[in-house]
C-alpha positions as CSV (number, residue, x, y, z in Angstrom):
1,M,58.8,155.9,227.7
2,T,62.5,156.4,228.3
3,P,64.3,154.2,231.0
4,N,64.3,157.2,233.6
5,Q,60.8,158.4,232.9
6,P,58.2,157.4,235.5
7,P,54.9,155.8,234.4
8,F,52.0,158.2,234.3
9,L,49.3,155.7,234.6
10,H,49.1,153.3,237.6
11,I,46.4,150.7,237.7
12,L,46.2,148.9,241.0
13,T,44.3,145.8,239.7
14,E,47.1,145.0,237.2
15,Q,49.0,143.5,240.2
16,P,47.7,141.1,242.9
17,S,46.7,143.0,246.0
18,V,43.7,143.5,248.4
19,A,42.5,146.3,246.1
20,H,40.9,143.6,244.0
21,H,38.8,142.6,247.0
22,F,37.6,146.2,247.8
23,I,36.8,147.0,244.1
24,A,34.9,143.7,243.7
25,Q,32.7,144.5,246.6
26,L,32.2,148.2,245.4
27,R,31.0,146.7,242.0
28,N,28.8,143.9,243.5
29,V,25.1,144.8,243.3
30,E,24.4,142.3,246.2
31,V,26.8,144.3,248.4
32,Q,25.9,147.8,247.3
33,G,22.6,147.7,249.2
34,D,24.6,148.1,252.4
35,R,25.4,151.9,252.3
36,M,27.7,151.8,255.3
37,R,29.7,148.9,253.8
38,F,30.0,150.7,250.4
39,R,31.4,153.8,252.1
40,R,33.8,151.7,254.2
41,N,35.1,149.7,251.1
42,M,35.6,153.0,249.3
43,E,37.5,154.4,252.3
44,R,39.7,151.3,252.6
45,L,40.4,151.5,248.9
46,G,41.4,155.1,249.4
47,E,43.9,154.0,252.1
48,V,45.5,151.4,249.8
49,M,45.7,153.9,247.0
50,A,47.2,156.6,249.2
51,Y,49.9,154.2,250.2
52,E,50.7,153.6,246.6
53,V,50.8,157.3,245.7
54,S,53.0,157.9,248.7
55,K,55.8,155.8,247.2
56,A,56.0,158.2,244.2
57,L,56.4,161.4,246.2
58,P,59.7,163.3,246.8
59,Y,61.4,162.6,250.2
60,E,64.3,164.1,252.1
61,A,66.5,162.8,254.9
62,H,65.4,163.5,258.5
63,Q,66.6,162.7,261.9
64,V,64.3,161.9,264.9
65,T,65.2,161.7,268.5
66,T,64.4,158.4,270.4
67,P,64.7,157.7,274.1
68,L,68.1,156.2,273.4
69,G,69.6,158.4,270.7
70,T,68.7,159.4,267.1
71,A,67.5,157.5,264.1
72,G,67.7,158.4,260.4
73,T,64.5,158.4,258.4
74,Q,62.8,160.2,255.6
75,R,60.0,162.8,255.4
76,M,58.0,164.2,252.5
77,R,59.7,167.1,250.9
78,Y,56.6,169.1,250.1
79,P,53.2,169.6,251.8
80,V,50.2,167.6,250.4
81,V,46.9,169.1,249.4
82,L,44.0,166.7,249.1
83,T,41.3,167.9,246.8
84,T,37.9,166.1,246.8
85,V,34.9,166.5,244.4
86,L,31.7,166.7,246.4
87,R,29.8,164.7,247.3
88,A,30.7,161.3,245.8
89,A,34.5,161.5,246.6
90,L,34.1,161.9,250.4
91,P,34.7,158.3,251.4
92,L,37.7,157.9,249.1
93,Y,39.0,161.2,250.3
94,N,38.7,160.0,253.9
95,G,40.9,157.0,253.1
96,F,43.6,159.4,251.8
97,L,43.2,161.7,254.8
98,N,43.7,158.6,257.1
99,V,47.2,158.1,255.4
100,F,48.1,161.8,254.7
101,E,47.0,162.9,258.2
102,E,48.7,166.3,258.0
103,A,47.5,167.2,254.6
104,E,45.6,170.3,253.8
105,S,42.3,170.0,251.9
106,A,40.5,171.7,249.1
107,F,36.9,171.1,248.2
108,I,35.1,171.4,244.8
109,G,31.4,171.3,244.0
110,A,31.4,170.0,240.4
111,Y,28.6,168.0,238.7
112,R,27.2,167.1,235.3
113,G,24.7,169.6,233.9
114,P,21.6,168.6,232.1
115,H,22.1,166.2,229.2
116,Q,21.4,167.8,225.8
117,A,19.4,166.1,223.0
118,D,22.6,164.4,221.7
119,E,23.4,163.2,225.3
120,T,26.4,165.6,225.7
121,F,26.6,167.7,228.9
122,D,28.5,170.6,230.4
123,V,30.3,170.4,233.8
124,E,28.8,172.8,236.3
125,M,30.9,174.1,239.1
126,N,29.4,176.2,241.9
127,Y,31.8,175.9,244.9
128,M,35.5,175.8,245.5
129,T,37.8,176.4,248.4
130,S,41.5,175.7,248.6
131,P,44.7,176.6,250.4
132,G,47.6,178.0,248.4
133,L,49.1,175.4,246.1
134,D,52.5,176.9,245.3
135,G,55.3,174.4,246.2
136,K,52.9,171.7,247.2
137,I,51.8,168.2,246.0
138,L,48.2,168.3,244.6
139,I,46.2,165.1,244.8
140,L,42.8,165.3,243.0
141,I,40.4,162.6,244.2
142,D,37.1,161.5,242.5
143,P,35.8,157.9,242.6
144,M,34.8,157.8,238.9
145,L,36.9,159.2,236.1
146,A,34.4,158.9,233.2
147,T,34.8,161.5,230.5
148,G,37.6,163.5,232.4
149,K,35.8,166.8,231.8
150,S,35.1,167.6,235.4
151,M,38.7,166.7,236.4
152,I,40.2,169.0,233.9
153,K,37.8,171.8,234.7
154,S,38.6,171.4,238.4
155,Y,42.4,171.4,237.9
156,E,42.2,174.5,235.7
157,A,40.1,176.3,238.4
158,L,42.5,175.3,241.1
159,L,45.5,177.0,239.3
160,A,44.0,180.3,240.6
161,Y,45.5,179.2,244.0
162,G,49.0,178.5,242.7
163,T,51.1,176.1,240.8
164,P,51.7,172.7,242.5
165,V,55.1,170.9,242.1
166,Q,53.3,167.7,241.3
167,T,49.7,166.7,240.4
168,H,48.3,163.3,241.0
169,I,44.7,162.2,239.9
170,V,43.0,159.4,241.7
171,A,39.9,157.4,240.8
172,A,38.5,154.2,242.1
173,I,37.3,153.3,238.6
174,A,38.3,155.1,235.4
175,S,37.3,154.7,231.8
176,R,39.9,154.4,229.0
177,P,38.5,157.4,227.1
178,G,38.6,159.5,230.3
179,V,42.2,158.5,231.0
180,Q,43.2,159.4,227.4
181,Y,41.3,162.8,227.7
182,V,43.1,163.7,230.9
183,Q,46.5,162.6,229.5
184,G,45.9,164.8,226.5
185,H,45.3,167.8,228.7
186,L,47.8,167.1,231.5
187,P,50.6,165.0,230.0
188,K,52.8,165.3,233.0
189,C,50.1,164.4,235.6
190,R,50.1,160.9,237.2
191,I,46.8,159.1,237.1
192,W,46.1,156.4,239.8
193,A,43.1,154.1,239.1
194,G,41.9,151.1,241.0
195,A,40.6,149.7,237.7
196,V,40.2,151.0,234.2
197,D,37.1,150.0,232.2
198,E,37.2,150.2,228.4
199,T,33.9,151.9,227.5
200,L,31.3,154.6,228.3
201,N,27.6,154.2,227.5
202,H,25.5,156.6,225.5
203,K,25.1,158.8,228.6
204,Y,28.8,158.8,229.3
205,Y,28.7,156.4,232.4
206,I,31.5,153.9,232.8
207,V,30.7,150.3,231.8
208,P,30.7,148.0,233.7
209,G,31.7,150.6,236.3
210,L,29.8,150.4,239.6
211,G,26.9,152.8,239.2
212,D,26.5,156.2,240.8
213,A,29.0,156.4,243.6
214,G,27.4,159.4,245.3
215,D,24.0,157.7,245.4
216,L,25.4,154.4,246.6
217,A,27.3,156.2,249.4
218,F,24.7,158.8,250.5
219,G,21.3,158.0,249.0
220,A,19.7,158.9,245.7
221,K,19.6,162.6,245.0
222,Q,16.4,164.4,243.9
């Protein structure tokens, strides 16, 4: 990395912060039984991560009028589009929406298809809606970045709506192989992870991870 090149992987738990507390509760099997608490911890982690992402966005000078005069400030240079992968990402997305309150939103229905005999799988995608992306900041939100396949497929599908000026990928928990896969396909994209775990199991779930985020937030699917 050159001195002027920004880092393209940000891991919140590499520094002391309240993110450690939220992630510890999200992982804890004794806490996970409280579905409302799981969703709230994911939302609060989203708020913390949104603040961290906001520090890397482009800003421009701006003036606001107060009752006694004017004050100089800054505002974001480009509109933000928050993209969430249904259904598991909704609590994390809500945290981002609490911070980027004027953001537009895109929604993607993407999920793992049936596992093959060798435990590989294809990513199925059956729903997508998005505003135009030209000249905007794209933030892709999914709580678990396991293999990275669904994230890349989602990004490539979103390009039908335009070309963003920046792309940021956000995950509560990521795997090292998933991070490497995304970086190999999107070398200029910034990845923001609450924590990065080193391995995937034979079914490509993150270990130690936290389990199935969608089931924990909304109930087991049939």
